[in-house]
TORVO-602560 format. One record per residue (C-alpha): residue in three letters; y, x, z. Coordinates in steps of 0.25 Angstrom, whole numbers, plus 5000, padded with zeros to 4 digits. Layout:
N
ALAYXZ;...
end
This chain:
593
UNK484349754972;UNK485349644969;UNK486649634977;UNK486349524986;UNK484949574991;UNK485649714993;UNK486849645000;UNK485849565009;UNK485149705012;UNK486549775016;UNK487149665024;UNK485749635031;UNK485649785035;UNK487049785040;UNK486849655048;UNK485449715054;UNK486349845059;UNK487349755066;UNK486249665073;UNK485449795077;UNK486649855083;UNK486949725091;UNK485549725096;UNK485549865100;UNK486949855107;UNK486749725113;UNK487749695125;UNK487149675139;UNK488349665146;UNK489849605145;UNK490349735144;UNK489549785132;UNK489849635126;UNK491149645127;UNK491649785125;UNK490349865123;UNK490349935136;UNK491550015133;UNK490850115129;UNK490950135113;UNK491450265108;UNK492950265102;UNK492450305088;UNK491350195088;UNK492350095093;UNK493350125083;UNK492350105073;UNK491949975079;UNK493349925080;UNK493649965065;UNK492449865062;UNK492849755071;UNK494249765066;UNK493949785050;UNK493549655049;UNK493249555036;UNK494749565034;UNK494649715033;UNK493449735025;UNK493449605016;UNK494849545015;UNK495949655018;UNK495649725003;UNK495649574997;UNK497049555004;UNK497549694998;UNK496949664985;UNK497749524983;UNK498949564992;UNK499049724988;UNK500249784995;UNK500449665006;UNK498949675010;UNK499349815016;UNK499949755030;UNK498449715032;UNK498049875032;UNK499349905040;UNK499249795050;UNK497749795053;UNK497749955054;UNK499049965061;UNK498649875072;UNK497549975077;UNK498650065079;UNK499349965088;UNK497949945095;UNK497650095097;UNK499050125104;UNK499449985110;UNK498249925116;UNK496749985115;UNK496850095126;UNK497650005135;UNK496649875133;UNK495449975135;UNK496150035147;UNK496249885152;UNK494649885151;UNK494249745150;UNK493449665140;UNK494349575132;UNK495849555127;UNK496149425135;UNK495649495148;UNK496649605146;UNK497749495144;UNK497249405156;UNK497249525165;UNK498549595160;UNK499349455161;UNK498549415174;UNK498249275167;UNK496949205163;UNK498049115154;UNK498349245147;UNK496949275145;UNK496649135141;UNK497749135131;UNK497149285126;UNK495849225124;UNK496349115114;UNK497149215107;UNK496049295104;UNK495149185101;UNK496049135091;UNK496249285083;UNK494849315084;UNK494249185079;UNK495349195066;UNK495049345065;UNK493549305065;UNK493649205054;UNK494049305045;UNK492749385047;UNK491949275045;UNK492649245032;UNK492249385028;UNK490749375032;UNK490649245024;UNK491349295012;UNK490449425012;UNK489049345014;UNK489649235004;UNK489649344992;UNK488649454995;UNK487549365002;UNK487849244993;UNK487749155004;UNK488849035007;UNK490149085014;UNK489849015027;UNK488349055026;UNK489049195025;UNK489849165039;UNK488649105046;UNK487749235044;UNK489049325048;UNK488949245060;UNK487549275064;UNK487749415062;UNK488949425071;UNK488249325082;UNK487049415082;UNK487849555084;UNK489049525092;UNK488349415101;UNK487149515104;UNK487849645106;UNK489349605110;UNK490349715109;UNK489349825110;UNK488649765099;UNK489849735090;UNK490249875093;UNK489149945087;UNK488949845076;UNK490349855072;UNK490250015070;UNK489149995060;UNK489849885054;UNK491049965052;UNK490150085045;UNK489649965036;UNK490949905032;UNK491750035029;UNK490750095020;UNK490649955012;UNK492149955011;UNK492350105006;UNK491150114997;UNK491550014988;UNK493050054989;UNK492650204985;UNK491850144972;UNK492950054969;UNK493950174969;UNK493150264961;UNK492950164951;UNK494450124949;UNK495150254952;UNK494050374954;UNK494450394968;UNK493350384979;UNK494450354990;UNK494950214989;UNK496150254996;UNK496550354986;UNK496050264973;UNK497050154978;UNK498150244974;UNK497350304962;UNK497250304947;UNK496350204940;UNK495150274933;UNK495250184920;UNK496050294914;UNK497450214914;UNK498150304924;UNK498550184932;UNK498450184947;UNK497650074953;UNK498650004960;UNK499550004948;UNK498349954940;UNK498249834950;UNK499549804950;UNK499549784935;UNK498249714936;UNK498749594945;UNK500249594941;UNK499749564926;UNK499049444932;UNK500249384941;UNK500049454954;UNK500949534963;UNK500649684962;UNK499649734971;UNK500649844976;UNK501849744978;UNK502249694991;UNK502249534992;UNK502449495005;UNK503749505013;UNK504049625022;UNK504149535035;UNK502749475032;UNK502049605029;UNK502649675042;UNK502249545051;UNK500949555044;UNK500649695048;UNK501249675062;UNK500349555064;UNK499049625059;UNK499349755067;UNK499649685080;UNK498549585077;UNK497649705076;UNK498049755090;UNK497749635096;UNK496349595091;UNK495549555103;UNK494149605097;UNK494849735091;UNK495549765106;UNK494149745112;UNK493549865104;UNK494449965113;UNK493749915125;UNK492449955122;UNK492850105122;UNK492550195135;UNK493950235138;UNK495550205135;UNK495750325125;UNK494450285117;UNK495250145114;UNK496350215107;UNK495350305100;UNK494450195096;UNK495650125089;UNK495950255082;UNK494550265077;UNK494550115073;UNK495850145064;UNK495150265058;UNK493950175054;UNK494750065049;UNK495650155041;UNK494450175032;UNK494350035027;UNK495850005027;UNK496250125018;UNK495250075009;UNK495549925008;UNK496949945000;UNK496050004989;UNK494949914989;UNK495949794989;UNK496649854977;UNK495449884970;UNK494849754972;UNK496049684966;UNK495949764954;UNK494449754952;UNK494549604954;UNK495649574944;UNK495049664933;UNK493749604934;UNK494149474932;UNK495249504922;UNK494549544910;UNK495049454898;UNK496449484893;UNK497549394888;UNK498749474884;UNK498949584893;UNK498549494905;UNK497049494910;UNK496349384917;UNK495649294907;UNK494149314910;UNK493049224906;UNK492349144918;UNK490949184913;UNK491349334912;UNK491849354925;UNK491049474933;UNK489949464942;UNK490849484954;UNK491549364951;UNK490449274951;UNK489849324963;UNK491149304971;UNK491149154965;UNK490049114972;UNK490849144986;UNK492049054982;UNK492949164985;UNK493249194970;UNK493449064961;UNK493949024947;UNK494548914942;UNK494548894926;UNK495748814927;UNK495848804912;UNK494348774909;UNK494248904899;UNK493248994907;UNK494149104910;UNK494649154922;UNK496249164920;UNK497249214928;UNK498649274922;UNK500049304926;UNK500949184923;UNK502149264921;UNK501549374912;UNK502149364898;UNK500749334892;UNK500349214901;UNK500949104891;UNK499849164880;UNK498749164891;UNK498949024894;UNK499148974881;UNK497749054877;UNK496949014889;UNK497648884894;UNK497848954907;UNK498148864918;UNK498248964930;UNK497449064937;UNK496049034938;UNK495549134949;UNK495849034961;UNK495049114972;UNK494949254974;UNK494649264989;UNK495349404995;UNK494049425005;UNK493149434992;UNK493849564987;UNK493249674995;UNK491849604994;UNK492049584979;UNK492649714975;UNK491349794975;UNK490649694965;UNK492049684956;UNK491949834956;UNK490449824951;UNK490049924963;UNK488449944966;UNK487749824974;UNK487649914986;UNK489149914988;UNK489349764986;UNK488249744997;UNK488949855006;UNK490349785005;UNK489649655009;UNK488949715021;UNK490349785025;UNK491149645023;UNK490149585033;UNK490249715043;UNK491749695042;UNK491749555046;UNK490649545057;UNK491249665064;UNK492549595066;UNK491849465069;UNK491049515079;UNK492149585086;UNK493049465086;UNK491949355090;UNK491649455103;UNK493049445106;UNK493049305105;UNK491749295114;UNK492349395124;UNK493549315127;UNK492849185128;UNK491749235137;UNK492449345145;UNK494049295145;UNK493649155145;UNK492449135153;UNK492349255161;UNK493849275163;UNK494249125165;UNK493149035167;UNK491949105174;UNK492449245180;UNK491149245188;UNK490149235176;UNK489149345176;UNK489149455165;UNK487849395158;UNK488349255157;UNK489749315152;UNK488949395141;UNK488149265137;UNK489549185137;UNK490149305127;UNK488849285118;UNK489149135117;UNK490549155115;UNK490149255104;UNK489149145097;UNK490249035099;UNK491349125092;UNK490449165081;UNK490249015078;UNK491748995077;UNK492049105069;UNK491049065059;UNK491548925057;UNK493048985055;UNK492549085046;UNK491948985038;UNK493148905036;UNK494149035036;UNK495749015035;UNK495949115025;UNK495249255019;UNK494849355029;UNK495949455030;UNK496949335032;UNK496149265043;UNK496049395050;UNK497649425048;UNK497949285055;UNK497049335066;UNK497749455068;UNK498949385068;UNK498449285080;UNK498049425088;UNK499349475085;UNK500149365091;UNK499249345102;UNK498649455109;UNK499349585104;UNK500649545111;UNK499949505124;UNK499149645124;UNK500349725121;UNK501049665132;UNK500049665142;UNK499949825140;UNK501349855139;UNK502249775147;UNK502049725161;UNK503149625160;UNK502349515151;UNK501649415161;UNK500649325159;UNK501449195156;UNK502049285144;UNK500849345139;UNK500249195138;UNK501549145131;UNK501549255122;UNK500049245117;UNK500249085115;UNK501449115107;UNK500949215099;UNK499649145095;UNK500249005094;UNK501349045085;UNK500349125076;UNK499349015075;UNK500448925071;UNK501048995060;UNK499649035055;UNK499248885056;UNK500548835050;UNK500548935038;UNK499048935035;UNK499048775035;UNK498048755046;UNK499048675055;UNK499848555051;UNK500748465058;UNK500848325052;UNK502148285046;UNK502548445043;UNK502348515030;UNK501348635032;UNK502048775028;UNK501348845016;UNK500648975018;UNK501449045008;UNK502549155012;UNK503749065007;UNK503448975019;UNK503049085029;UNK504049085041;UNK504949215036;UNK503649255026;UNK502749275038;UNK501349245033;UNK500349185044;UNK499649325044;UNK500949395049;UNK501349295059;UNK500549375070;UNK501649465072;UNK502649365074;UNK501649295084;UNK501549425092;UNK503149435093;UNK503249295099;UNK502149325109;UNK502849455113;UNK504249385114;UNK503549265121;UNK502749355131;UNK504049435135;UNK504949315136;UNK503949235144;UNK503649365154;UNK505049385156;UNK505449255160;UNK504249255171;UNK503649345182;UNK503249495178;UNK501749515179;UNK501149545193;UNK501149685198;UNK499549705195;UNK499749665182;UNK500849765179;UNK500049875185;UNK498849825175;UNK499849855164;UNK500249985169;UNK498650025170;UNK498449985156;UNK499550065150;UNK500050165159;UNK499150275163;UNK498750265178;UNK499650125179;UNK500950215183;UNK502050125178;UNK502850045188;UNK502649905190;UNK503649805183;UNK504749755190;UNK504749615193;
end
């Protein structure tokens, strides 16, 4: 059986499973649609949360970031997992005790303000839409290669699958579908990693193989071998730090508090029966996430080594990187058709050339081959995990399994995000502010219509993404960090922040982060001004757009506190609400006016 047929069968079987679960668990009430009836077991919820959160960025793009950034990409591992610790300790149990459906509903009730609820809805939609773009990018990449369709067609197919099981089942259907998707994605991620680790180091555990010795008899460790290969080509060593300490710190902080402030993850802790179950769910989610996240560094390093070595066949002096184009490997040909891998023959000699200009033998290379610049002009980071089994020449069933795993990761998170968006529109805007008297049946219908609309917007934006999946997702985390996380933290742990302070803080955090992102990403232009290039030399204090969310969060905290201190304290019933959420029995004394 050929690879494409096998891939259709494996992916088709996984899709049939997801749709079957959605039909079986169809939501019949708003409680089931929004929070699965608050009856999900903590272990099952932990697995669903892991799938909801481990998106295309985790499955497809994170190892690609590690492959090309090396040490600096460790911030994604620390930030995204560390955020779950914050979520488990500082937010999940308190929000579950509050007992409502959505994050904007908590903010609206805590600050006693429809305006605060509206601003929270806006923040939620901006962060979630940005996040879902990255998922659609992952869907398009996976479909485009393995099902051999255009990128746009791949996005449309993904939209259709999500529409069926998300609109039909709501949170109830999504929860059980995500459990199945977690099983698919973790199996698809670890199986090829074990194969490749065995091949390169002889160790079946990729986590240990990363620090192991190559099986080629050289006695060289895998990381030393990788450092040698890529530095010979003029790239920085894989294990070397390249970014500034400040940017690495702020990016880690932004990803951590962004994780803790993601509405589609927070709402998962509303689905368990008890407050204690929310904390337990977060712990189980971290365990399930760790299975992939401890494997990712090995996958990234091994993918980079395999990528470079399979192209660098020809030798010139002591430096490799001179392969005849007609002799390129089969995986190279396959990925060229997607447009995500491209070669430009700058000197017309029919060879793929890339060298280190600072190497002593460069002059001989240039003279012998008329070198006019490195000719590997496109290597999309999002292809690394999906292409890795092909590069390593693993069996076709493993390649098909990876395709199914990548789609499971992207679709599971997309469904959670789209539910968060539709809930904000139907429950917070329609029922909470416009039509408080709407019936449950009509609210459920409005939720499904809003979900369908959100899927359409997400698909359109996914066809025109602003960057690779993990980069786009990092921006979404920054937006959640700067806008929602401070409002939630202050809403739980301080009684002094009032409605005006909360609104001012959220708007300050959101707008400052959006402005910084748009300015340095080149998406915002003021006539008569020169756009600041998106390079470390031009960023303010070396802070990248992906890391600015931590700065936006600090601005949010400062503005909210200052504005609140200048105004009146919240009403006494709001202060009692804060006590009820945080303190057993609500025994804390009221705040002095």
